ZADO-1210 file (C-alpha; in nm, 4 decimals, padded with zeros to 6 digits):
<atoms>
<atom x="-00.0299" y="-00.0147" z="-00.0622" code="MET" pos="1"/>
<atom x="00.2651" y="00.2156" z="00.0774" code="VAL" pos="2"/>
<atom x="00.4209" y="00.1603" z="-00.2644" code="ASP" pos="3"/>
<atom x="00.0776" y="00.2513" z="-00.4042" code="GLU" pos="4"/>
<atom x="00.0200" y="00.5457" z="-00.2053" code="ASP" pos="5"/>
<atom x="00.3176" y="00.6816" z="-00.0764" code="LYS" pos="6"/>
<atom x="00.1418" y="00.5995" z="00.2866" code="SER" pos="7"/>
<atom x="-00.0323" y="00.4362" z="00.5425" code="VAL" pos="8"/>
<atom x="-00.2161" y="00.5520" z="00.8480" code="VAL" pos="9"/>
<atom x="-00.2378" y="00.2373" z="01.0529" code="ILE" pos="10"/>
<atom x="-00.4846" y="00.2421" z="01.2972" code="MET" pos="11"/>
<atom x="-00.5502" y="00.0977" z="01.6595" code="LYS" pos="12"/>
<atom x="-00.8470" y="00.0802" z="01.8340" code="ASN" pos="13"/>
<atom x="-01.0208" y="00.2186" z="01.5726" code="ASN" pos="14"/>
<atom x="-00.7900" y="00.5616" z="01.5945" code="LYS" pos="15"/>
<atom x="-00.5419" y="00.6720" z="01.3964" code="PRO" pos="16"/>
<atom x="-00.2316" y="00.6034" z="01.5668" code="LYS" pos="17"/>
<atom x="00.0724" y="00.5349" z="01.3662" code="TYR" pos="18"/>
<atom x="00.1740" y="00.6655" z="00.9811" code="VAL" pos="19"/>
<atom x="00.3832" y="00.4641" z="00.7754" code="LEU" pos="20"/>
<atom x="00.6380" y="00.7236" z="00.5263" code="LEU" pos="21"/>
<atom x="00.7268" y="00.5859" z="00.1552" code="ASP" pos="22"/>
<atom x="01.1064" y="00.7054" z="00.3101" code="PHE" pos="23"/>
<atom x="01.1445" y="00.9533" z="-00.0106" code="GLU" pos="24"/>
<atom x="00.8685" y="01.1309" z="00.0225" code="GLU" pos="25"/>
<atom x="00.9855" y="01.1504" z="00.4134" code="PHE" pos="26"/>
<atom x="01.3151" y="01.2949" z="00.2732" code="SER" pos="27"/>
<atom x="01.0338" y="01.5203" z="00.1066" code="LYS" pos="28"/>
<atom x="00.8918" y="01.6797" z="00.3915" code="GLU" pos="29"/>
<atom x="01.1452" y="01.7361" z="00.6142" code="ALA" pos="30"/>
<atom x="01.4223" y="01.8507" z="00.3767" code="THR" pos="31"/>
<atom x="00.9987" y="02.0636" z="00.2929" code="SER" pos="32"/>
<atom x="01.0799" y="02.1522" z="00.6903" code="GLU" pos="33"/>
<atom x="01.3763" y="02.3132" z="00.7206" code="GLU" pos="34"/>
<atom x="01.2788" y="02.5243" z="00.3848" code="GLU" pos="35"/>
<atom x="01.0401" y="02.6555" z="00.5701" code="LYS" pos="36"/>
<atom x="01.2631" y="02.6951" z="00.9596" code="LEU" pos="37"/>
<atom x="01.5380" y="02.9159" z="00.7426" code="ASP" pos="38"/>
<atom x="01.2131" y="03.1377" z="00.5622" code="ASN" pos="39"/>
<atom x="01.0969" y="03.2511" z="00.9096" code="ILE" pos="40"/>
<atom x="01.4895" y="03.2801" z="01.0551" code="ALA" pos="41"/>
<atom x="01.5027" y="03.5061" z="00.7250" code="ASP" pos="42"/>
<atom x="01.2074" y="03.7605" z="00.7948" code="ARG" pos="43"/>
<atom x="01.2958" y="03.7636" z="01.1417" code="ILE" pos="44"/>
<atom x="01.6681" y="03.8943" z="01.0588" code="LEU" pos="45"/>
<atom x="01.5047" y="04.1303" z="00.7732" code="GLY" pos="46"/>
<atom x="01.2448" y="04.2500" z="01.0323" code="ASP" pos="47"/>
<atom x="01.4828" y="04.3778" z="01.3286" code="ASN" pos="48"/>
<atom x="01.8049" y="04.3706" z="01.0917" code="ILE" pos="49"/>
<atom x="01.8970" y="04.6819" z="01.2692" code="GLU" pos="50"/>
<atom x="01.8681" y="04.5714" z="01.6590" code="ALA" pos="51"/>
<atom x="02.0988" y="04.3074" z="01.5516" code="PHE" pos="52"/>
<atom x="02.2790" y="04.4826" z="01.3748" code="ASN" pos="53"/>
<atom x="02.3056" y="04.7271" z="01.7305" code="GLU" pos="54"/>
<atom x="02.3877" y="04.4522" z="01.8866" code="LEU" pos="55"/>
<atom x="02.6751" y="04.3528" z="01.6649" code="ALA" pos="56"/>
<atom x="02.9097" y="04.6545" z="01.7517" code="LYS" pos="57"/>
</atoms>
């Protein structure tokens, strides 16, 4: 199923408990999350560059 759908939800007591992911899909998601963090850090730095420059003196 994972080969076809790239992920499978495993139930326990009729509730979602685990997710089984294709490793390639997992890697894409991990990279995507890292990029999101980089974008957030860039935005914070850009929004506060004057303060960072003052602190660097």
